[in-house]
VOGU-3710 file (C-alpha; in Angstrom, 3 decimals, decimal comma):
1> mlqnqplllg> 0,000/0,000/0,000  1,042/3,633/-0,253  2,416/3,836/3,263  4,999/1,202/2,331  6,319/3,097/-0,659  9,902/4,394/-0,726  10,110/8,138/-0,037  12,461/10,704/-1,467  11,641/14,321/-0,458  8,677/16,895/-0,784
11> actfaitlal> 7,470/19,393/-3,499  4,076/20,505/-5,005  0,466/19,508/-5,893  -2,799/19,309/-7,767  -5,165/16,760/-9,371  -7,802/14,975/-11,431  -8,630/11,615/-13,221  -10,684/8,538/-12,421  -9,234/5,299/-11,239  -10,589/1,845/-11,297
21> gcndtmdrqr> -7,616/0,864/-9,191  -4,004/1,793/-8,515  -0,676/0,063/-8,704  0,542/-0,992/-5,258  4,146/-0,779/-6,472  4,152/3,018/-6,848  7,361/4,851/-6,077  6,426/7,701/-3,768  8,818/10,371/-4,952  9,135/13,618/-3,053
31> spsnnggnss> 10,980/16,745/-4,030  13,242/18,725/-1,714  11,325/20,116/1,227  12,343/23,710/0,540  10,096/23,593/-2,539  7,039/22,391/-0,690  4,581/24,123/1,588  3,569/27,644/0,684  4,979/28,937/-2,562  4,443/31,721/-4,986
41> ggsnsggsss> 0,882/31,144/-6,128  -1,826/33,759/-5,767  -5,229/33,733/-4,203  -8,388/33,434/-6,237  -9,159/37,093/-5,800  -8,448/38,220/-9,315  -10,722/40,671/-11,050  -13,036/40,268/-13,977  -12,706/41,794/-17,411  -14,647/41,712/-20,637
51> ggtaatggsg> -11,789/40,592/-22,818  -8,538/42,497/-23,151  -6,330/42,419/-20,101  -7,776/40,947/-16,938  -7,848/42,881/-13,719  -5,022/42,160/-11,347  -5,543/39,732/-8,533  -4,057/39,510/-5,090  -1,255/37,317/-3,939  -1,577/34,475/-1,520
61> sgsggasnns> -0,241/31,068/-0,764  0,042/28,470/-3,446  0,937/24,952/-2,617  3,637/22,497/-3,255  3,649/18,906/-2,210  4,774/15,374/-2,543  5,264/13,915/-5,973  4,319/10,329/-6,574  6,180/8,824/-9,494  3,654/6,300/-10,681
71> ggnqslatgg> 0,389/4,668/-9,842  -3,064/3,969/-11,133  -4,672/0,888/-12,514  -2,396/-0,408/-15,247  -5,195/-2,552/-16,663  -7,337/0,380/-17,827  -7,919/0,890/-21,507  -5,563/3,199/-23,400  -7,909/4,969/-25,740  -9,306/3,492/-28,908
81> aasngqrdyg> -12,158/4,404/-31,211  -15,020/3,814/-28,829  -18,008/5,986/-29,547  -21,057/7,254/-27,717  -23,745/8,241/-30,192  -22,125/10,997/-32,225  -18,997/11,000/-30,067  -15,859/9,447/-31,473  -13,208/8,804/-28,839  -10,480/7,755/-31,243
91> pekaqflgna> -6,925/9,147/-30,917  -6,505/10,350/-34,514  -5,017/13,751/-33,724  -5,441/15,099/-37,261  -9,191/15,176/-36,550  -8,928/17,121/-33,290  -8,304/20,599/-34,703  -10,031/22,800/-37,290  -13,468/24,377/-37,013  -15,024/25,328/-33,669
101> rctgaglllc> -17,543/22,604/-32,923  -18,599/22,116/-29,291  -21,243/24,878/-29,366  -24,612/23,329/-30,137  -23,385/19,802/-29,344  -25,626/19,447/-26,296  -22,825/19,657/-23,716  -23,446/20,905/-20,200  -20,782/23,573/-20,763  -18,894/24,630/-23,885
111> edfeganidt> -16,553/27,556/-24,500  -14,964/28,126/-27,915  -13,696/31,691/-27,225  -14,991/32,849/-30,588  -16,777/35,896/-29,147  -15,553/39,491/-29,088  -14,554/39,265/-25,417  -14,269/36,744/-22,600  -17,846/35,971/-21,526  -17,884/37,242/-17,939
121> gkwkiensag> -21,406/35,926/-17,530  -19,971/32,435/-17,894  -16,462/32,956/-16,495  -14,839/34,754/-13,601  -11,323/35,910/-14,512  -8,790/35,344/-11,734  -5,111/36,274/-11,946  -2,057/37,244/-9,952  -0,924/40,859/-10,214  0,701/41,561/-13,577
131> ntlelttsqa> -0,646/38,461/-15,325  -3,030/38,902/-18,265  -5,813/36,964/-19,978  -7,261/38,022/-23,332  -8,721/36,566/-26,502  -6,283/36,311/-29,385  -6,177/35,272/-33,040  -2,456/34,434/-32,841  -3,198/30,781/-31,972  -6,324/28,635/-32,079
141> argskslhiv> -6,915/24,925/-31,724  -10,315/25,396/-33,344  -11,995/28,322/-35,004  -10,053/31,579/-35,123  -9,491/32,496/-31,474  -8,233/31,158/-28,165  -7,682/32,402/-24,628  -4,101/33,704/-24,258  -2,568/33,746/-20,758  0,704/35,474/-19,903
151> anngfgyvrt> 1,857/34,633/-16,376  5,015/36,190/-15,034  4,513/34,202/-11,843  1,506/32,814/-10,041  -1,790/32,195/-11,779  -4,129/33,196/-14,555  -7,335/31,302/-15,296  -11,078/31,431/-15,919  -13,406/29,911/-13,333  -16,967/28,796/-13,998
161> qgtfpaadly> -19,612/31,296/-12,839  -22,994/30,392/-11,429  -24,301/26,911/-10,731  -21,889/24,183/-11,798  -23,782/21,863/-14,160  -22,649/18,501/-12,736  -22,308/18,304/-8,952  -21,606/14,591/-8,466  -19,760/13,572/-11,625  -18,289/15,445/-14,558
171> wgrmfirvkr> -15,994/14,949/-17,527  -13,670/17,824/-18,435  -11,973/18,512/-21,757  -9,595/21,291/-22,764  -7,165/22,079/-25,557  -3,995/23,697/-24,260  -0,758/24,933/-25,806  2,275/25,869/-23,675  5,246/27,790/-25,042  7,622/26,366/-22,439
181> fstiawahwt> 7,613/24,479/-19,150  9,773/25,324/-16,178  12,995/23,559/-15,220  13,058/25,071/-11,728  13,588/22,261/-9,193  10,307/20,391/-8,680  8,281/23,177/-10,317  4,618/22,226/-10,069  1,955/23,552/-12,424  -1,810/23,133/-12,592
191> maeavgqgdg> -4,013/23,516/-15,689  -7,416/22,784/-14,157  -8,772/22,514/-10,640  -12,209/21,539/-9,320  -13,577/22,409/-5,879  -16,839/22,158/-3,985  -18,540/21,168/-0,750  -16,766/18,444/1,181  -13,518/17,957/3,070  -11,660/20,833/1,398
201> skirvggqyn> -9,862/18,768/-1,240  -8,860/20,572/-4,437  -8,920/18,148/-7,367  -6,140/19,036/-9,803  -4,870/18,288/-13,304  -1,439/19,444/-14,430  2,146/18,297/-13,944  5,531/18,822/-12,396  9,209/19,058/-13,267  10,821/15,873/-11,987
211> tnqiknrwgv> 14,257/17,066/-10,926  15,577/13,529/-10,510  14,653/12,646/-14,096  15,394/16,118/-15,516  12,062/16,350/-17,324  8,479/17,497/-16,898  5,744/14,939/-16,356  1,969/15,037/-16,543  0,410/14,601/-13,130  -2,691/14,663/-10,973
221> gsdggptgdw> -3,115/15,373/-7,293  -4,747/17,329/-4,537  -4,310/19,784/-1,705  -6,408/21,132/1,145  -8,011/17,864/2,246  -7,069/14,928/4,490  -4,873/13,302/1,831  -2,610/16,355/1,994  -0,577/18,044/-0,721  0,529/15,542/-3,350
231> tthdndpgga> 1,126/14,966/-7,048  1,310/11,634/-8,841  3,583/11,604/-11,910  2,692/10,019/-15,219  4,253/6,638/-15,985  2,553/5,841/-19,312  2,937/4,285/-21,696  4,617/1,253/-20,220  6,908/3,012/-17,781  8,371/5,285/-20,484
241> paepavgewv> 6,360/8,527/-20,274  6,902/11,321/-22,761  7,299/14,895/-21,604  4,312/17,195/-22,163  4,489/18,693/-25,653  5,796/22,231/-26,092  4,558/24,592/-28,799  1,668/22,432/-29,990  -1,963/21,853/-29,054  -2,703/19,004/-26,665
251> clewlhdgkt> -6,143/17,632/-25,807  -6,593/16,822/-22,118  -9,586/14,927/-20,715  -10,421/13,837/-17,206  -13,188/12,287/-15,171  -13,986/13,322/-11,584  -16,543/10,861/-10,279  -18,016/11,846/-6,938  -20,335/8,844/-6,973  -17,446/6,374/-6,757
261> detrffvdav> -14,606/8,742/-5,711  -12,576/7,800/-8,763  -10,680/9,858/-11,327  -9,219/9,193/-14,784  -6,909/11,146/-17,096  -6,369/11,155/-20,884  -3,844/12,870/-23,164  -4,827/13,218/-26,838  -7,661/10,698/-26,303  -5,352/8,044/-24,822
271> ehpslattkn> -5,913/7,070/-21,209  -2,977/7,175/-18,772  -3,840/4,519/-16,170  -0,875/5,453/-13,967  -2,736/8,682/-13,188  -5,990/7,029/-12,166  -7,050/7,316/-8,529  -9,620/5,746/-6,212  -10,874/6,571/-2,754  -8,228/4,397/-1,134
281> qhggnnapyv> -5,465/4,282/-3,769  -3,882/7,617/-4,580  -0,654/9,516/-3,971  -1,428/11,208/-0,683  -1,639/10,524/3,016  -3,236/7,333/4,315  -6,731/8,816/4,271  -9,745/8,509/1,942  -9,534/10,618/-1,226  -13,123/11,821/-1,491
291> mpkfesvwfg> -14,425/13,992/-4,311  -16,325/17,147/-3,299  -19,841/17,988/-4,394  -18,548/20,044/-7,303  -19,343/23,756/-7,402  -16,750/25,151/-9,804  -13,756/24,346/-11,968  -11,086/26,630/-13,383  -9,064/26,243/-16,578  -5,748/27,975/-17,217
301> wwqyqqdpta> -2,306/28,099/-15,598  -0,777/28,230/-12,143  2,866/27,461/-11,364  3,553/27,566/-7,646  7,312/28,187/-7,799  8,932/31,444/-8,900  10,440/31,363/-12,386  12,507/34,185/-13,946  10,788/33,916/-17,350  7,098/34,502/-18,050
311> fevwvdelav> 4,884/31,641/-19,209  2,684/31,865/-22,293  -0,288/29,523/-22,457  -3,213/29,261/-24,890  -6,493/27,525/-24,014  -9,342/26,601/-26,347  -12,619/24,612/-26,696  -13,327/23,954/-23,029  -16,054/21,428/-22,310  -17,818/19,921/-19,311
321> ddervgckl> -20,393/17,145/-19,549  -21,804/14,176/-17,654  -20,426/11,834/-20,351  -16,986/11,665/-21,894  -16,572/14,353/-24,562  -13,513/13,104/-26,467  -11,130/15,202/-28,548  -13,105/15,239/-31,813  -16,368/16,804/-30,625
//
């Protein structure tokens, strides 16, 4: 079990993905303790804007935490061309991009960023001081526009406004493009985070720079709840994970299932079972990992460690539904 795993040292956090089981032979890898605890994130007190540059937010404590090198149920499927009605879940990346298409598809939430400004009726803009969010035509996964985030340090993201459409279970999907990832020791970054009523757990999707391996890894994790501050690192496929792509669009999908307290994670329509979690098999403390009753989710960027160079991130075609969306819809 997790308490028997070998430990290294401590670093950062975040989370998301459904597990039908985990691998009991996980390496529990921790980054140096001086990178854990409170780091240079900001609070979620950023201002709203109607496009253009977002209002500046306040600063606060981010979080770092333990990194867990592998895990998840290795027997889970790894993608394939399963379909659900009109939904094609195949991994043919050439079919992912092109025209904007989630609007009108019957999803619980869709955002294609094709409007004149960020829709502040749908999204609350939150950002650390000096970071900006605006619509741009310089890059787009689909259609002609995307959300462009420039983060000198801390965070910049859009959070769902109003009643979240799926309290007990939801599937998330986002297209994201990152100009560069950090190589600061154990730098931890989050791209999406869900919260709600419960034990305080933040359910995160993102990744971390693995200093021991000298490369970035996809990852999921949590903070704020009884399982503590932890990040599990990707170990797919077959123990030879690729680094997250730089300078190209990537489709991320995840399931947060509050009915079974399981999560799953997909990259470009291919499932990564090492990043699956269950209530009792995850990368944190020896405590149940329980999903909240979801009230909001944010999409964007937050690196918790200071970095001397600004990050540029583009986000497009965000989707939330009670069934898997896939990367083609």
